[in-house]
N, C-alpha and C positions, 0 to 999 in steps of 0.2 A: 562175280566176274567170271567170264568164260575162260576156259583153259586155252592158253595161247597156242598150244599144240593143235587144238581143234581149228583155230582160226587159220593157222598156216598149213592146214592139210590141203595141198594144192594140186599138183599135176598128176596124181595117181587115180583120181576118181572123177572122170569127166561126167557132166550132166548133159544128156541129149537134149537138143532143142525141143523136140516134141514133148518129152516128159516135163520139161520146165514150164512150157506154155500151158499144158494140160493142168498141171497143179496150180499155176497162178490163176487160170480161169476158174477153177473150183474155189479157190480162196476168194476171188473177186465176187463170186456168186453166193458166198457164205456157206458153201458146202464143205469147206475145210478151213480150220483155224490156223493162223500162222503160229501163234503161241511162241515157243522157242524154236520153231521150225527154221532151219537154216535158209529156207526160201525167203523169209522176211528180209534178210540182208543179202540174199543172192543178187549179184549184179545182173541186170538185163540191159539190152541194147535196143534202142529205137533209131531208125534212120529219120532224120529231119526231112520232111517232104520238101522237094524243091519246086513245087507248084502250089498255087493257092486253091486248087481243087482237091477235094478229099480231106482226109484227116491231117492234123499237124505233123504227127509222127507216124511212121510205118513200122509195124512189127516186122522183124527181120525175115520171117518166112514169106512175107508178101513182097519183098524187095527183089526185083529182077536185076542182076548184076549188069553194069554197063560194059565191063570188060568181057571180051569174048573168050579169051584163052586160045587154045588151038596150038598146033605143032610149031608155029612160028614164034609164039609168045605164050608158052604154057605157064610161066611163072609170074609172080607179082612183086613189084617193089612198092613199099608203103612209106609214107611219112605221117606222123601223128603229132598234133598240137593240141594242148588243153587250152581252150579259149576262156573258160570260166568254170569255177567250182562253187556251187551254191549249197550252203549249209542250212538245213531246215531250222526255223526259229525255235522249234521245240527241242532241239538238241541241247540247247543251253551251252554257251561258250564263255566260261569265266576267264578272267585274265590269266595269261600264261598257257592257254590250251594250244597244244600242237597236234599235228597228225602226220603219219607216215604212210605213204602210198607205195604200192608195188603193182606194176603192170608188166605182164609177161605175154609176149606174142611169138609164135613160132609155127613151124609146119605141123599140121595134124598128122597123126600116125596113119590115118586113112587116105592120105594124099596119094595121087597117082605117081608122084615122083619117087624114083628108086635110086637116083644118082647121088643125092645129098644126105649126109647124116643129119639127124634131127638137131637143130640148134635153136636157141631161144634168145630173143631180144628183150632184155630186162631193164626196167626203169625202177629206181628207188627215188622217191621224192619226199622232201620235207616241206610241210605246209604250216605256216603260222596262222592258225585259225582266229587268233585274237590280234587285232591291229593296235599295237601299243601307242602309235602316234595319234590315232583317232579315239582311243579309249573305248573301243567297241569291237564286236565281232567283225572279222575281215569282210569287205565287200567281195561278192563273187567275181566281179570283173578284175579284181586285183590278184586273184588266185589263178594264175595262168602260167603256162610253161611250154616251150617248144622242145619236145622230146628229141627231135632230130638233131638239134645242136648237141645234146648230151651224147649222141652217137658219133660225134665228129663229122656231121653232115652225111654220114653213110646211111643209105636207106635201109629200112627193114626188108628182109628178103623172105618171101614165102614160096618155096619151090612147089610147083603144082597148083598153087592158088587156093589151097584149102588150109585155113589157119586155125590154130588153137589159141584161145585167149583167156587169161586169168587177170582179175582186177581185185585188189584188196586195199582197204584204207582203215587204219585204226587210229583212234583218238587217244591222246595220252598227255601226261605232264612232261615237262622237259628235263630229261636226264642231262648230266654234265657233258657227256660225250656227244650229244646230238648236234649242237651247233658246229662242233669241230668236224664231224663226219660230213655234214652237208655244206660246209664252207660258208655259213652265214657270217662268221667273224671276218672273212676275207672280202665280203661284198663291199662295194664302193661306199654306200651310205649307211650300211648296217640296218636298213629298213626294208630289205627285200622280204617278201612274204612267201616266196617259193624258192627252192633250190633242188636241182635234179642231178642225179648220178646215172649214167647210162652204161650198160654192159652189153655190147653187141655180140651176137652169134656165140653165146656160151652154151655149154652142155648142161644137161639136167643135173649132173653132179655139182657143177659150179653154182647152180641156182641155190643149192643148199647153203652156200656161203652167204648169199644175199638174204636167205631166210634167217640166218643167225642174227642179222641186223635187227629184224623185227622181233625175234625171240628175246633179244636183250631188253625189249620194252615191257616185258611181262609184268614187272612190279609197278610200272608207271601207267599201265593201261587204265583208261577211264571209260572206254566205250568202243564199240565196233560200228563203223559207218558202212563199210562194205566187206563182205567176205564171200568166197565163191569156190565152186568147183569150176573147172575150165569149160568154156563153150566152144563148139566147132562152128566156124563161119566160112562160107564159100565166098571168094572174092572175084570169081569169074563164072561165066555161064558154063564153061567146060567143067570146072571144079564142082559146081552145083549138080550138073547132070551126072558126072562120074559118081558122086557120093550117093545120090538118090537112085542111081541106076535107071533114070528116066521115069521112075514111078511117080505119078502125080499125087499119090497119097502119102508120099514121104516128104515131110516138111523140113526143108533145110534152111537154116538161118543164113542170110546173105547180106553183104554190105557192098555199097558202091562209093566212089569218091564223093566227098561232100561233108556235111555236118551230121553228127550223131549225138544222141543223148544217152548217157549211162546213168541208170537209176537203180532203185532197189525193188525187189519183188513186192514189197508192201505197197508200192506206189504204181503198180502195173495198171490197175483200173483207172486211176487218175490220169495217167499219161496216155493210155491207149485211147481214151475218149476226149483228149484235150483238143481245144480249138484256140491256138495261141500263136504268137510270133516270138522269135528270139531276138531281143534287142542287144546288139553287141556293145553299145555304149554303157549299158547297165549290167550286162552279164547275166541276164535272167529271162525266163519265159514269162510272157505277159498275155493275158486273155485277149483275143482279137477284138472284143467289144470295148476295150479300154482305149480312150482317146489319149493323145500325147499330153494334153493338159492334165488329165487325171493321173497319168504316169508321173509327170514331173512334180505334181503336188502330193503324190502318194495317196491319192483319193480314190481308192478302189479296193474291193475285196479280192485278195490274192489267193486263189485256190492252191497255188504252189508254195505258199509261205512256209509250210512245214515239210516240204519235199526236199530231200537232199539229192542233188544230181550234178553231173558234170557234162559240159558241152565240149565235144572234141571235133576238130577238123581233120579229116583223113584225106590224104592224097594217095593216088594209086596209078600205076602204069603197068601194062603188060610188058614182059621181057623174056628173054631166054638166057638163063643164068649158065655160066660156064663152071662146071664142077672142078676144073683144073686151075681156075684163076686163084692166084695167091695175093691177098691184100697186103701181106707183110712188106 
């Protein structure tokens, strides 16, 4: 079992987008082995293409942000919703398997913004990966959550439009305190498969308190689904140009409003060459060659069967934040 301290090594050692893609390309070409390399479980983000031309997913350095930025709206407000979380079949999900997720989004230290202190929007989510009522691993469409609700409908704020993101998911047995912390015992039916706690605009010091939640899982860990060093992502054209200095040889990861796929480094080759549709009713990616009849009868070879990935819907709008505004 991996040392949990290594798993939770988070906001101190960011991985540049160019280095990550270069390494993943080498792995995909067989020039470098994943082995125990952290890139095997490093989270990667693809933007789901919003047209039927070109690839299904776009590697983020090829995404042109739809938000302009500029002096009138240099900042970005975001909303994030997890539409589905698909567990690869080869993960093996015995009865009682649980997972805890941590998502951290905040202003990157290289942002042009100099007015706001760095603050992070943090999600801790509990996932029941085994659906007791159905006697099998949870369906990906049932593992969903609106993170904005956990922030009391307050949008995530990214001053300057340059974001830093960390995403971690660990698989574990269920300790006694877990249901109480995530409020499963208070849910209406007791059958909810996800529960989310949100911490809006907290400092890096406060994130350590959230880390303690995952550190308490050390003795119960059964596997790591995602671990990561943070990635820098431009959410506007201005943020992208600022960070790259306008140099076309500097590849900056970017996101636009819409759907994105969060997957692991080991599946980079599979997803970067994918030709598929995302079916919201089933919560999974399906090859474009599969007919609806084949899908309904589960009569097709699924190349994504052993791929663990999350589908997220991201909303964004440009704004000009007021550093003197008090939410209290």
